[in-house]
N, C-alpha and C positions, 0 to 999 in steps of 0.2 A: 504494500500500500504506500502511496506517495502522499505526504501531507502537502498542502498548498498554502496554509495560513497559520497564524498563531491561534492558540486556543487550549482547551482542556480536552484530553482524549482518553477514554477508557480503552485499555488494550488487553484483550484476553491473553492468557498464557501462550507464549511462542509466537505472538504477532510480531512481524518485522515491518518497520516503516522507514521510509527515506525522508529526511528532513528537507524542507525547501531551501534553495540557495540563500545565503546571507548569514549574518550574525544572529545568534539566538542564545537565549538563556534556556537551558533544558532542566526541568525540575521534576523530580519523582515525588508525587504526593501520596502514592500508595504502591505497594508491590516493589519489585526490583527491576531496574532497567539497565541493560547493557548498551553502552554507547561506543561506537567504533567510527573512526575517521580513516579515510583512505590514506594509505602510506604511513600510518602511525602504528608502531608495533605494540603499543600499550592497550590494555583493556580498561575501560572506565565503567565501573558498576556504581549506580546510584541507588541508594536505599531511600525509603520514605523520609522526606525533609531535606534530602541532599540535592544539590544542583551544580551545574557547571555552565560556563559560557564558552561558546565556540565562535570563532571569528569568520566562518564561512569560506575560508580558503580551500576547504576540502569537502568532498562528499561525506555526509554523515548518515549513519544508519542507527536506529534504536530497536532493540529486541527486548520484548517483555519476558523476563525470566520466570515470572509468575503473573497472575492477574495484576494489572498495574494501572496507575493513572499518570499520564504524562501531561505536564503543562509546558507549553512552548510559547515563549514571549520574547519580544525584542529586548536586548540588554539595556540596562539603564543608560549606558553611553556606548556608542559604536566603537569597536576596537580599532585602534590605529594600525595601519599596515606595518607588519614587522615588530609589533610591540607585545604580542601575546605569547612569544616563545615558539619553539619548534612545533608544538602540537596545536597551537591555536586555542589553548584552553586556559581559562583563568578561574579562580574561585567565584562562586555565585555571588553576584552583587558587587564584585570588586570593581573599583574604578580603573579604567584602562588608561595607560599612559598616552599622552598625546605629544606629537612632535612639536 
């Protein structure tokens, strides 16, 4: 399934979704979510109440490890190019450095 907009999404166990292009804050409000970014060797697992911000430089997929609720919203401040580190991930709600 491809998401096309921000929102709150109930994901049954084993659902796989592709996030729309762009910077997003990805929040798990229920269940567990596995977030993976193209060409990033790390696995990011979000438990309820956890979140991360991606900068949109890479294709992002989210897999529900159990029945889960995903909240997808624009970050508080858009990430500056090259300021998010090699994976394009920052802690949830963190202010991005600007040039």
